[in-house]
N, C-alpha and C positions, 0 to 999 in steps of 0.2 A: 384196732386191728381190722384188716379186711376179712370179710366173711361172705361167702357165696353159698346159697342153699337152693338146691334144685328140688323141684317137685313136679308131679303130674304124670310120671311114668306108670305104666300098668300093662296088663295083658290086653291085647286088642287083636281082632281078626284082620286078615289081609283085606285091604281096601278101606279100612277104618281110619279114624283120625285121632290125634292126641294134641294137646297143647301143653307144652312144658313151660315151667316158670323158673326163673333164676332171681331170687331175692338178694340184692346186694346191700351190704352195709359196711361202714368203716372206710368208705371211699367217696370221692366226688366223681360222679358219673361222667362229667364233662372231660375229665382227665384220663379216661380209660377207654380202651377197646374191650368189648365183651364178646367172647366167642363161645360157640357150642361145638363140642367134640363128641365123638362116640368111639366105643371100643367093643368089638365083638369078641367072643371067646376065642382065644388062640391067635388073635390078630392085633396089630399095633393100633394105637389110638390115631384117629384120623379127624381132620377138621370137617365141620358141617357148614357153619356160617358164622359170620361175625358182624358186629355193628360198631362203628366208631361213634361213641356216645356224644362226643363233642360236636360233630358236624352231621351226624346221622347217616353217614355213608355205610352202605351195606355190601357185603361180599358173600358169595355162596360157592361151594364146589359145583362145577358145571352140571354134574349128573343128578344133583339134588334140587337145582334151582326151580324146577317146574312144580315141585311138590312141597317144599319147605319154605316157610316165611319167618324171618326174624323181625321182631319189633321191640319197642321199649315203651315204658310208662315212667317218665321222669319223676312225676309226683310220688310214685310208689317205689322208686329206685329198683325197678323190676324189668328184666329182659325176658321175652317170650320166644318160643319156637313153636310155630304152628306146623304140624306135620299132617299132610293129607295123603290119601291113597297109599297107606303104609304097606310095605312088602316084607316078607319074612327076612330078607337080607338087611332090613333096617334094625333088626334085633341087636341089642347091645346096651351097655351102660352109657348114658348120656351125661356129659359133664359140662358145666359152665366154668369158664375161665376168664380171668381179667389180666390185662397188661397195661401199664402206664404208657400213654402215647408220647411219641416224640417223632420228629421228622426222619431220623435215622432208622427207626424201627417200623415205619409205616408199611413198607413193602412186605416185610416178614409177617407182620400182624395181619395184613389183608390176605396174605397167602396161607393163613391158618397154620403157621409153623408152630408145632407143639412146644418146642423148647423156648419160644419167645414169650410164652404166657406164664407169669410167675405166681398167680393166685388161682387156686382150683377149689371147686366144690367137691363134695363126696360122691356125687353121681346119683342118677335115678334110673332104674331098670325099665327098659322098654322091651316088651316081648310081643312079636307079631307072629301069630300062629292060629291055625284053624282047629 
């Protein structure tokens, strides 16, 4: 079975940094796009970034691209999200999600459409507060 396990979330002060990890198992990374999403209290889940693990193509939400960086370690089957200069509005539960790649799904996956991702981790809490 496919399993995604997030880690690295914690309480951090504004301006601080965190590095989230998503350990993937039960899948061949080259066949999947892996995305990071987040959900603040009372708000809908929104996309953060994704990486097409087959070809390494990366996509970000525009307003996060200058502060967040997604990367992968194929040997460890792990995807990372480096978050710099964190702001209080970054607070939320961060989820790792996976979707099997295909040409017909590429646009939706790159656009971080929540409903297109079929496998989800349980999330890790990020709290940015002074």
